[in-house]
Structure formats: structure tokens, C-alpha cells
VEXDREN-2710 file (C-alpha; in Angstrom, 1 decimal):
% VEXDREN-2710
k/r/px/py/pz
1/MET/0.0/0.0/0.0
2/PRO/1.5/3.4/-1.0
3/LYS/2.3/5.7/1.9
4/ARG/0.1/8.8/2.1
5/LEU/0.6/11.5/4.7
6/LEU/-1.6/14.5/5.6
7/CYS/0.0/17.7/7.0
8/ILE/-2.1/20.2/8.9
9/TRP/-0.6/23.6/9.2
10/LEU/-2.1/25.8/11.9
11/GLU/-1.6/29.0/9.9
12/ARG/-2.5/31.4/12.7
13/LEU/-2.0/29.3/15.8
14/HIS/-0.8/32.0/18.1
15/THR/-3.6/34.5/17.2
16/ASP/-6.3/31.9/16.9
17/CYS/-5.8/30.6/20.4
18/LEU/-6.0/34.2/21.7
19/THR/-9.2/34.9/19.7
20/LEU/-10.9/31.7/20.9
21/ALA/-10.2/32.8/24.5
22/GLU/-11.5/36.3/23.9
23/PRO/-14.0/36.4/21.0
24/ALA/-14.1/40.2/21.2
25/LEU/-10.6/40.2/19.5
26/GLU/-11.9/38.6/16.4
27/ASP/-12.9/41.9/14.8
28/LYS/-9.6/43.7/15.6
29/PRO/-6.2/43.6/13.9
30/LEU/-4.3/41.3/16.3
31/VAL/-0.6/40.2/16.6
32/ALA/1.2/37.9/19.0
33/CYS/4.7/39.0/20.1
34/GLU/7.7/37.6/21.9
35/MET/11.0/39.1/23.1
36/ARG/14.0/38.5/20.8
37/ALA/17.3/40.3/21.5
38/SER/15.5/42.8/23.7
39/GLN/13.0/43.6/21.0
40/ARG/9.4/42.6/20.6
41/VAL/9.0/40.6/17.4
42/VAL/5.7/39.6/15.7
43/VAL/5.3/35.8/15.6
44/GLY/1.6/35.6/15.0
45/VAL/-0.6/37.7/12.7
46/SER/-4.4/37.6/12.4
47/ARG/-6.2/37.7/9.1
48/LEU/-7.3/41.3/9.6
49/ALA/-3.8/42.4/10.6
50/LYS/-2.2/40.7/7.6
51/ALA/-4.7/42.6/5.4
52/ARG/-3.4/45.8/7.0
53/GLY/0.1/45.1/5.9
54/VAL/1.6/43.5/9.1
55/ARG/4.0/40.6/8.4
56/LEU/5.5/37.8/10.5
57/GLY/9.0/38.6/11.8
58/ALA/8.5/42.3/11.8
59/LEU/9.4/44.4/14.9
60/LEU/6.4/45.5/16.8
61/ALA/7.3/49.2/16.3
62/ASP/7.2/48.7/12.5
63/ALA/3.9/46.8/12.8
64/ARG/2.3/49.7/14.7
65/ALA/3.5/52.1/12.0
66/ALA/1.7/50.0/9.4
67/CYS/-1.5/49.6/11.5
68/SER/-2.2/52.3/14.0
69/ASP/-5.0/50.4/15.8
70/LEU/-3.0/47.2/16.2
71/VAL/-3.7/45.0/19.2
72/ALA/-0.5/43.4/20.4
73/LEU/-0.5/40.6/23.0
74/ASP/2.3/38.3/24.3
75/VAL/2.4/34.8/23.0
76/ASP/0.5/32.4/25.3
77/GLN/2.3/29.1/25.0
78/HIS/-0.2/27.3/27.3
79/LYS/-3.1/28.3/25.1
80/ALA/-1.2/27.4/21.9
81/ARG/-0.4/23.9/23.2
82/ALA/-4.0/23.4/24.2
83/LEU/-5.2/24.4/20.7
84/HIS/-2.5/22.1/19.2
85/GLU/-3.8/19.2/21.3
86/ARG/-7.4/19.9/20.2
87/MET/-6.3/19.7/16.6
88/ALA/-4.4/16.5/17.3
89/ARG/-7.5/14.9/18.7
90/LEU/-9.4/16.0/15.6
91/ALA/-6.6/14.6/13.4
92/MET/-7.1/11.2/14.9
93/ARG/-10.4/11.1/13.1
94/TYR/-8.6/10.7/9.8
95/GLY/-5.8/8.3/10.6
96/PRO/-4.5/6.1/13.4
97/TRP/-1.1/7.7/13.7
98/VAL/-0.6/11.4/14.5
99/SER/2.8/13.1/15.1
100/LYS/3.9/13.9/18.6
101/VAL/4.2/17.5/19.7
102/SER/8.0/17.3/20.0
103/ALA/8.4/15.8/16.5
104/LEU/7.5/18.9/14.5
105/PRO/7.1/22.6/15.0
106/MET/4.1/23.6/17.2
107/ASP/2.1/24.8/14.2
108/LYS/2.2/21.5/12.2
109/LEU/0.7/18.1/12.5
110/VAL/1.3/15.0/10.3
111/VAL/-1.3/12.2/10.1
112/ASP/-0.7/8.8/8.4
113/VAL/-3.9/8.5/6.2
114/SER/-2.6/5.5/4.2
115/GLY/-5.7/3.4/3.3
116/CYS/-8.1/5.7/5.2
117/ALA/-9.2/8.1/2.5
118/HIS/-11.9/5.8/1.0
119/LEU/-13.8/5.9/4.3
120/PHE/-14.5/9.6/3.6
121/GLY/-15.1/9.2/-0.2
122/GLY/-11.5/10.0/-1.3
123/GLU/-8.7/12.3/-0.4
124/GLU/-10.5/15.4/-1.5
125/ALA/-13.6/14.6/0.6
126/LEU/-11.3/13.9/3.6
127/LEU/-9.7/17.3/3.3
128/ALA/-13.1/18.9/2.9
129/ASP/-14.3/17.2/6.1
130/LEU/-11.2/18.4/7.9
131/LEU/-11.7/22.0/6.8
132/VAL/-15.4/22.0/7.9
133/PHE/-14.5/20.9/11.4
134/ALA/-11.6/23.4/11.6
135/ARG/-13.9/26.2/10.4
136/GLU/-16.5/25.3/13.1
137/MET/-13.7/25.3/15.7
138/GLY/-12.6/28.7/14.6
139/VAL/-9.1/27.6/13.5
140/SER/-7.3/28.7/10.3
141/VAL/-5.6/25.7/8.7
142/ARG/-4.0/24.8/5.4
143/CYS/-3.5/21.1/4.6
144/ALA/-2.0/18.9/2.0
145/ILE/-1.5/15.2/1.2
146/ALA/1.7/13.7/-0.2
147/ASP/3.9/10.6/-0.2
148/HIS/6.3/11.8/2.5
149/VAL/6.6/14.2/5.4
150/LEU/8.7/16.9/3.8
151/GLY/6.5/17.0/0.7
152/ALA/3.2/17.2/2.7
153/MET/4.7/20.0/4.9
154/ALA/6.0/22.0/2.0
155/LEU/2.7/21.8/0.0
156/ALA/0.6/22.7/3.1
157/GLU/2.5/25.9/3.8
158/PHE/3.8/27.0/0.4
159/GLY/1.4/25.3/-2.1
160/GLU/-0.5/27.6/-4.4
161/ARG/-3.7/25.7/-4.0
162/ALA/-5.3/25.1/-0.6
163/PRO/-5.9/22.3/0.1
164/CYS/-3.3/20.6/-2.1
165/ILE/-3.1/16.9/-3.0
166/ALA/0.0/15.5/-4.7
167/PRO/-1.0/12.3/-6.6
168/SER/0.8/9.1/-5.5
169/GLY/4.3/8.9/-6.9
170/GLU/4.3/12.6/-8.1
171/THR/5.2/14.5/-5.0
172/TRP/8.6/15.5/-6.3
173/ARG/7.1/16.9/-9.4
174/ALA/4.5/18.9/-7.3
175/LEU/7.4/20.5/-5.4
176/GLN/9.2/21.8/-8.4
177/SER/7.4/25.2/-8.5
178/LEU/7.7/25.9/-4.8
179/PRO/10.3/28.3/-3.3
180/VAL/13.5/26.8/-1.8
181/ALA/12.3/27.9/1.6
182/ALA/9.7/25.2/1.4
183/LEU/12.4/22.6/2.0
184/GLY/12.9/23.9/5.5
185/LEU/16.5/25.1/5.0
186/ASP/18.1/27.6/7.4
187/GLU/17.7/31.3/6.7
188/LYS/21.4/31.7/5.8
189/SER/21.2/29.1/3.0
190/VAL/18.0/30.5/1.7
191/ARG/19.5/34.0/1.5
192/THR/22.6/32.7/-0.2
193/LEU/20.6/30.8/-2.8
194/ARG/18.5/33.9/-3.5
195/ARG/21.7/35.9/-4.1
196/LEU/22.7/33.2/-6.6
197/GLY/19.4/33.5/-8.4
198/VAL/18.1/30.2/-7.2
199/ARG/14.6/30.8/-6.0
200/ARG/12.7/27.6/-7.0
201/ILE/13.2/24.0/-6.1
202/SER/13.4/23.2/-9.8
203/GLN/16.4/25.4/-10.1
204/LEU/18.0/23.9/-7.1
205/SER/17.5/20.3/-8.3
206/ALA/19.2/21.2/-11.6
207/MET/22.5/22.0/-9.8
208/PRO/25.1/19.3/-9.4
209/ALA/25.0/17.5/-6.1
210/ALA/28.8/17.8/-5.7
211/SER/28.6/21.6/-6.0
212/LEU/25.8/21.9/-3.5
213/ARG/27.7/19.6/-1.0
214/ALA/30.8/21.7/-1.3
215/ARG/29.1/25.1/-0.9
216/PHE/26.2/24.3/1.5
217/GLY/27.2/21.0/3.2
218/ALA/25.8/17.5/3.1
219/GLU/22.6/18.5/4.9
220/LEU/21.1/20.3/1.9
221/VAL/21.8/17.3/-0.4
222/ARG/20.1/15.0/2.1
223/THR/17.1/17.4/2.2
224/LEU/16.8/17.1/-1.6
225/GLU/17.0/13.3/-1.4
226/ARG/14.2/13.4/1.2
227/ALA/12.1/15.6/-1.1
228/LYS/12.6/13.1/-3.9
229/GLY/11.6/10.3/-1.6
230/LEU/15.0/8.6/-1.9
231/GLU/15.8/8.7/1.9
232/GLN/13.4/7.1/4.4
233/GLU/12.0/9.5/6.9
234/THR/11.2/8.6/10.5
235/LEU/8.7/10.6/12.6
236/ALA/7.7/10.1/16.2
237/MET/4.0/9.4/16.4
238/ARG/1.5/9.4/19.3
239/PRO/0.3/6.0/20.5
240/HIS/-2.9/5.0/18.9
241/VAL/-5.9/5.6/21.1
242/PRO/-8.9/3.5/20.1
243/PRO/-12.4/5.0/20.1
244/PRO/-14.0/4.9/23.6
245/ARG/-15.6/1.6/24.1
246/LEU/-17.2/-0.1/27.1
247/SER/-18.7/-3.6/27.5
248/VAL/-20.2/-5.8/30.1
249/ASP/-20.4/-9.6/30.3
250/LEU/-23.6/-10.5/32.1
251/PHE/-23.4/-13.3/34.7
252/GLU/-27.0/-14.1/34.0
253/ALA/-28.5/-13.4/30.6
254/ALA/-30.9/-10.4/30.5
255/ARG/-34.3/-11.7/29.4
256/THR/-36.6/-8.6/29.6
257/PRO/-36.4/-5.2/27.8
258/GLU/-36.3/-3.4/31.1
259/GLU/-33.3/-5.4/32.3
260/VAL/-31.4/-4.8/29.0
261/GLU/-32.2/-1.1/29.2
262/ARG/-30.8/-0.8/32.7
263/HIS/-27.5/-2.3/31.6
264/VAL/-27.3/0.0/28.5
265/GLU/-28.1/3.0/30.7
266/ARG/-25.3/2.2/33.1
267/LEU/-22.8/1.8/30.2
268/MET/-24.1/5.0/28.6
269/ALA/-23.5/7.0/31.8
270/ALA/-20.0/5.6/32.2
271/LEU/-19.1/6.3/28.5
272/CYS/-20.3/9.9/28.6
273/ASP/-18.3/10.5/31.8
274/ARG/-15.2/9.2/29.9
275/LEU/-16.0/11.5/27.0
276/ALA/-16.2/14.5/29.3
277/GLU/-12.8/13.6/30.9
278/GLN/-11.2/13.6/27.4
279/ARG/-13.2/16.6/26.2
280/LEU/-14.7/14.6/23.4
281/GLY/-18.2/14.4/22.0
282/ALA/-19.9/11.4/20.2
283/GLU/-21.2/11.8/16.7
284/LYS/-22.5/8.2/16.6
285/LEU/-22.9/5.4/19.0
286/LEU/-22.8/1.7/18.1
287/LEU/-24.7/-0.7/20.5
288/VAL/-23.8/-4.4/20.0
289/MET/-25.8/-7.0/22.0
290/ARG/-24.7/-10.6/21.9
291/GLU/-27.6/-13.0/22.1
292/ARG/-27.1/-16.8/22.5
293/ARG/-29.5/-19.1/20.7
294/THR/-28.8/-22.8/21.5
295/ARG/-25.2/-23.3/20.2
296/LEU/-25.1/-20.3/18.0
297/VAL/-24.1/-16.8/19.0
298/LYS/-25.9/-13.9/17.3
299/ALA/-24.9/-10.2/17.6
300/ARG/-27.5/-7.5/17.0
301/ARG/-26.1/-4.0/16.1
302/LEU/-27.8/-0.7/16.6
303/CYS/-26.2/2.5/15.3
304/ILE/-27.6/5.9/16.4
305/GLY/-26.3/9.3/15.1
306/ALA/-26.5/12.8/16.4
307/ALA/-27.0/16.1/14.5
308/ALA/-24.0/17.5/16.4
309/PRO/-21.4/16.0/18.7
310/MET/-22.6/15.5/22.3
311/ARG/-22.1/13.6/25.5
312/ASP/-25.6/13.8/27.1
313/ALA/-26.4/10.3/28.3
314/GLU/-30.2/11.0/28.7
315/ARG/-30.4/12.4/25.2
316/TRP/-28.7/9.3/23.8
317/MET/-31.1/7.0/25.6
318/ARG/-34.1/8.9/24.2
319/LEU/-32.7/8.4/20.7
320/MET/-32.3/4.7/21.3
321/HIS/-36.0/4.5/22.5
322/GLU/-37.0/5.9/19.1
323/ARG/-35.8/2.7/17.4
324/GLU/-38.4/0.0/17.6
325/GLY/-37.2/-3.1/19.5
326/ALA/-33.9/-1.5/20.5
327/PHE/-33.8/-3.4/23.8
328/ASP/-35.5/-6.6/22.7
329/PRO/-33.7/-9.4/24.7
330/GLY/-34.6/-12.2/22.2
331/GLU/-33.6/-15.4/23.9
332/GLY/-31.3/-13.6/26.4
333/ILE/-28.5/-11.0/26.1
334/GLU/-25.1/-12.2/27.4
335/LYS/-22.9/-9.3/26.5
336/ILE/-23.4/-5.6/25.7
337/THR/-20.9/-3.4/24.0
338/LEU/-21.1/0.4/23.5
339/GLN/-18.7/2.2/21.2
340/ALA/-18.5/5.9/20.2
341/LEU/-17.3/7.7/17.1
342/THR/-15.8/10.9/18.6
343/THR/-14.7/14.4/17.8
344/PRO/-13.2/17.2/20.0
345/LEU/-15.9/18.9/22.1
346/ASP/-15.3/21.6/24.7
347/ALA/-17.7/22.3/27.5
348/GLU/-20.9/24.1/26.4
349/GLN/-22.5/27.0/28.3
350/SER/-26.0/26.2/29.4
351/ALA/-28.8/28.6/28.5
352/LEU/-30.4/31.1/31.0
353/LEU/-33.4/30.2/33.1
354/GLY/-32.5/26.5/32.8
355/ARG/-33.7/26.1/29.2
356/ASP/-32.2/23.7/26.8
357/ALA/-29.3/25.5/25.0
358/ASN/-29.3/23.0/22.1
359/ASN/-31.0/23.6/18.9
360/SER/-34.5/22.1/18.7
361/ILE/-34.1/21.4/15.0
362/ASP/-31.1/19.2/15.9
363/HIS/-33.3/17.2/18.3
364/LEU/-36.0/16.7/15.7
365/ILE/-33.4/15.6/13.1
366/GLU/-31.9/13.1/15.5
367/ARG/-35.3/11.6/16.5
368/LEU/-36.5/11.3/12.9
369/SER/-33.2/9.7/11.8
370/ALA/-33.2/7.3/14.7
371/ARG/-36.8/6.2/13.9
372/LEU/-36.8/6.3/10.1
373/GLY/-33.1/5.8/9.2
374/GLU/-30.4/8.3/8.4
375/ASP/-30.8/8.1/4.6
376/ARG/-34.5/9.0/4.8
377/VAL/-34.1/12.3/6.5
378/LEU/-32.5/14.7/4.1
379/ARG/-31.3/18.3/4.2
380/PHE/-30.6/20.7/1.3
381/VAL/-27.0/21.9/1.0
382/GLU/-25.9/24.8/-1.2
383/ARG/-23.3/24.1/-3.9
384/ASP/-20.8/26.5/-5.2
385/THR/-22.1/26.8/-8.8
386/HIS/-23.9/29.5/-10.8
387/LEU/-26.1/27.1/-12.6
388/PRO/-29.6/27.4/-11.0
389/GLU/-30.6/23.7/-11.4
390/ASP/-27.3/22.6/-9.8
391/ALA/-27.2/25.1/-6.9
392/TRP/-28.6/22.6/-4.3
393/GLU/-28.3/19.0/-3.4
394/SER/-29.8/16.8/-0.8
395/VAL/-27.7/15.0/1.8
396/PRO/-28.5/13.0/5.0
397/ALA/-29.4/15.6/7.6
398/LEU/-27.0/14.0/10.2
399/ARG/-24.1/14.4/7.8
400/TRP/-24.9/17.9/6.4
401/ARG/-22.0/19.6/8.1
402/ALA/-19.4/17.4/6.4
403/ALA/-21.1/17.9/3.0
404/LYS/-21.7/21.7/3.5
405/ALA/-19.9/23.7/0.8
406/PRO/-19.0/27.3/0.9
407/PRO/-21.8/29.5/-0.5
408/CYS/-21.6/30.6/-4.1
409/SER/-19.5/33.7/-4.4
410/ILE/-22.0/35.3/-6.9
411/ASP/-24.4/37.5/-4.9
412/VAL/-27.6/37.2/-6.9
413/ARG/-31.3/36.7/-6.1
414/ARG/-32.9/33.4/-7.0
415/PRO/-36.6/32.4/-7.1
416/ILE/-38.1/30.7/-4.1
417/THR/-39.7/28.2/-6.5
418/LEU/-37.6/26.6/-9.2
419/PHE/-39.3/24.2/-11.7
420/ALA/-37.8/20.8/-12.1
421/ARG/-37.8/21.4/-15.9
422/PRO/-38.2/24.8/-17.5
423/GLU/-41.5/25.2/-19.3
424/MET/-41.6/26.6/-22.8
425/ILE/-43.4/29.9/-23.3
426/ASP/-44.1/32.3/-26.2
427/ILE/-42.8/35.9/-25.9
428/GLU/-43.5/39.1/-27.6
429/SER/-40.5/41.4/-27.1
430/ASN/-39.0/44.6/-28.3
431/ALA/-35.6/44.9/-26.7
432/ARG/-37.3/43.6/-23.5
433/PRO/-40.2/41.1/-22.9
434/LEU/-43.6/42.7/-23.4
435/ARG/-46.1/39.8/-23.3
436/LEU/-45.9/36.1/-22.7
437/SER/-48.1/33.1/-23.3
438/TRP/-48.0/30.3/-20.7
439/ARG/-50.3/27.3/-20.3
440/GLY/-52.8/28.8/-22.8
441/GLU/-53.0/32.2/-21.1
442/ARG/-51.6/35.5/-22.2
443/HIS/-50.0/37.9/-19.7
444/SER/-48.9/41.5/-20.2
445/ILE/-45.6/42.3/-18.6
446/ARG/-45.6/45.4/-16.4
447/ARG/-42.0/45.4/-15.4
448/ALA/-38.9/43.6/-16.6
449/SER/-35.4/43.5/-15.2
450/GLY/-32.4/41.9/-17.0
451/PRO/-30.8/40.3/-18.7
452/GLU/-28.5/38.2/-16.6
453/ARG/-26.4/35.9/-18.7
454/ILE/-25.6/32.4/-17.5
455/THR/-23.4/30.1/-19.5
456/ALA/-22.7/26.4/-18.9
457/PRO/-19.1/25.5/-17.9
458/TRP/-16.8/25.6/-20.9
459/TRP/-15.9/21.9/-20.7
460/GLN/-19.6/20.9/-21.1
461/GLY/-19.9/22.7/-24.4
462/ALA/-23.2/24.1/-25.8
463/SER/-24.4/21.3/-28.1
464/THR/-27.8/21.0/-26.5
465/ASP/-30.6/23.3/-25.2
466/GLU/-29.7/22.2/-21.7
467/HIS/-26.2/23.6/-22.0
468/ALA/-27.1/26.6/-24.1
469/THR/-26.2/30.2/-23.1
470/ARG/-29.2/31.7/-21.3
471/ASP/-30.3/35.3/-20.7
472/TYR/-32.5/35.5/-17.6
473/TRP/-35.2/38.2/-16.9
474/ARG/-37.2/38.9/-13.8
475/VAL/-40.6/40.0/-14.9
476/GLU/-43.8/41.1/-13.2
477/THR/-47.2/40.6/-14.9
478/GLU/-50.3/42.9/-14.6
479/ARG/-51.8/40.3/-12.2
480/GLY/-48.8/40.8/-9.9
481/GLU/-47.1/37.5/-10.6
482/ARG/-43.3/37.7/-10.5
483/LEU/-41.7/35.2/-12.8
484/TRP/-38.1/34.2/-13.8
485/ILE/-37.8/33.6/-17.6
486/PHE/-34.9/33.1/-19.9
487/GLU/-34.0/33.1/-23.6
488/ALA/-31.9/30.0/-24.6
489/HIS/-29.5/30.8/-27.4
490/HIS/-29.2/27.5/-29.3
491/GLU/-30.0/27.4/-33.0
492/ALA/-33.4/29.1/-33.0
493/ALA/-33.8/31.2/-29.8
494/ARG/-36.5/29.9/-27.4
495/TRP/-38.0/31.3/-24.3
496/TYR/-38.7/29.3/-21.1
497/LEU/-40.2/29.9/-17.6
498/HIS/-37.9/28.6/-14.9
499/GLY/-39.4/29.7/-11.6
500/ARG/-41.5/32.0/-9.5
501/LEU/-40.1/34.9/-7.5
502/ALA/-41.3/36.0/-4.1
END
């Protein structure tokens, strides 16, 4: 099996940990500083401060000159380590082996994802899932997948695309366009190479190894061999921590639903206490009950999901009650096992006046999914496309956060009702639509706004009406109906009605 490694770069570790502790700092240009040679140097820059021209490594005095309202705080190593640990626990969701804190710089994590990507639908889907969780945690990350540690780290920090995936066996080729600093060389070597006009890895690799060894030493040549995958890399990894799992062997088989429920309830309380100690939340719970029938042993499995990670034992029990026959003892239950699929979860603040702080829609989704099945309770998710018919898709409601895509960058109004297939209409026009005929009725158009041109992606061509270039108009008839119509430019121009506006 080819080796595949995921690198997670905490791009703004030192400012993100401060912002998470004090949310009021999120809307201010923030930098984190530390003392170096009796001077305060910027070692962390927030997104807003970077937009104002503040750069890493600058003196604080220079940073204040570039941004007058800059907020400067000292580096908090304790908070930075705590945030690093949270990200490490999240990284264990994607692979069994995660790098130790001492193995790499504080702002980087490496995860061995060899043979794991198919569990998420591929490497692109794995990275998308990671970015969704990081965004919900309020952490800025960049990530990349490559064949070896050095390649993954270089692509994560210096890659032009984010996230970046180097196909198996092509990591060295993916590194060619990166600057020489991506190899992790010392500052003196990087400055010397720049003076010589060597700025890219492709230029460095074209130089004779003997010349590089004589000028820069053997370490640079070894670094190039690591980047090519010719030298085996070793990295200290955290010990694998299996998902929280508890089980109980019953001395006497449980033969009534009430007895089975009591055993499950005790296991559930103990499991949630363990999750609270580890600051984890469960996304799914798997209940396995082993039932003995004469000489055969039968295991019954029950999987329950939550709309958001949680560790509320009573709420999990209510979800299990939604599944018919969940605690059916059959001919007697001899062993009960409870296992959790977890993700990092900090303590949540309870609502005022003792009310439930959780979202009621999440409760409804969980109950319906537990009773009807996850694939029968769907939720619409926006897709980043300008084509109206492809702008939404349905996904299981319990997994909508992982499938959620960033909203379309085009800020346009769309109808609240979109027809499954556009309906052909007749139009009388003079530079703009004047009258239309639809379903045997004629309508005079009082107002018309447009056109808005929408074209199919260039790789799909325009050989059919479906992919033809369209000019959309928003029109209002004399009856007050507001319609969304378009003219399709394919051979003979035709007009269609695509939806109703509010």
C-alpha cells in the first residue's frame, strides 16, 4: 500500500488561540509577540492584521507604523499547546497515527492516512471534512496530502492551491514550482541561494550535487533526497488511542427489555463520563448486543447518530428509544458493548433560566433519523455553482456539516420556487419582454429587469438546449405574478419559464 501522509498547518496558531479565549478580539487587527534580543517581534498575525500590511517577523514598532489600531499581546504558549492538542485529537479522526508535539514545529501536525481516504469518499472529501471541522472550531488551517513528510509539509505551507493533493508517486514533481524555503532550509542558506538567483526547487535540483555539497554542506543534499523520496523518513507518532468503548459480560442473561435497558443506561453514563474527561463528543454510538441461541451466538447491532457531537447520556437514551425493538432481549442477552465515534468537544454553556441550550431542529433531526433511518431524513446543502438547477443537493441531515460547501460567491437573487424542468413559453418582445403566453393564457408584462447571462461550464460545451447560453429576466405581470424567464441561445432562440419569485 503506498504511503500517504496528511500535513495540517495551523496557519494562525498564536492568534487563533487568543481569539478563541477572547472572542471580542476577532474583529480587531491582532498580533502575538515575543521578546528576541531585547525587542518585541511579531510571531503571529491575524487575518485582519495581515490585510493591513503586518508581516511575520516584523518588529512591533514597525507593525504599529503599518497599522495604528493594532492590538499586540504576548504569546501564550499554554493556550497554543491546548489548541494544538485539540487539533491533534481531531486529526485522529482521519488516521490512526498522529505526530507527537515534539516531533514537528508547534504549528504543524502530520497524520498517516494510508488506506483511510476511502472511508470519507476519497482524499478530496477527507480534506473537505477536515476544513469543515476546523472552520467550526474557529481555527485557520491549510492542509496537503503527499507521499512523504517533507512533501506534505511543503505543500501545506507553500502550495499555491489550498488544500493541495500530490498524486501518489508525483510528490517530487509537485514540489518543483515551490520556493527553496519550502524545503525547511536555514535562513542563511535561503539568502545565499537567492543571491545566486536560485529561488525555486526546480532550479536547485538542476544544480550538481557535488557543487551543493561543497558550498552548503551534506545536509542540503540529504534534504533534496528526502524531497525526492529517496531517503526514508522517521517521525515520532502518538500512541494509537482506540475509540472509547465499554462492554459488560452478564453473569445471567438479560431476558426482559427493562433489564437490557438498565445495563445499557449504566454503560451509557460511564461512556459519557469518559468522553467528558477527554473533552470529546460522540457523533455516533454503536450498540452491540450478543444473544445466545442454543449453540449459535448472534450479535445485534444498533447505530444511532446525532446532529451535532454531544455527550448527554439522557439524550442518547431517548434516541435509542426511538428505534423499535432497541432493547429486545430475544432469547437472552449475554454481552453488551457500547462504542463511540468521537470528535473534540469543549464544555458548552447552558442557557439562561434552565432552558435547553441545544437547537430544537437538531433534536428533531436526531429523532426522525433514529426512527426512520439516516438516509430517509434529508437536508438541502448549497453548492458553489452559478447554474440554477445545480445550486442545491440533498444529503442525509445528520451528515450535512461534512457535506456543506462554501456559499456561491455570486451575490444574486434566485426564485423561491424553481421548476424541475423549465416550461416553454411564447414571448413578444422589443428589446425587452412585453407579453408572454404560458399554459394557454396571455399575460402582459408590467416590469422587466435583466438580462442576466448564465453560461454552462466551458468543458460541457453548448451542443444541447440544456447547456445553451441563457439570458434571464425577472418580470412582473399585470396580475402581480413575478416570474423568472430566460431566452436560450441555441440554433433558434426559445423562451422558457424557470421559476416564481417571491
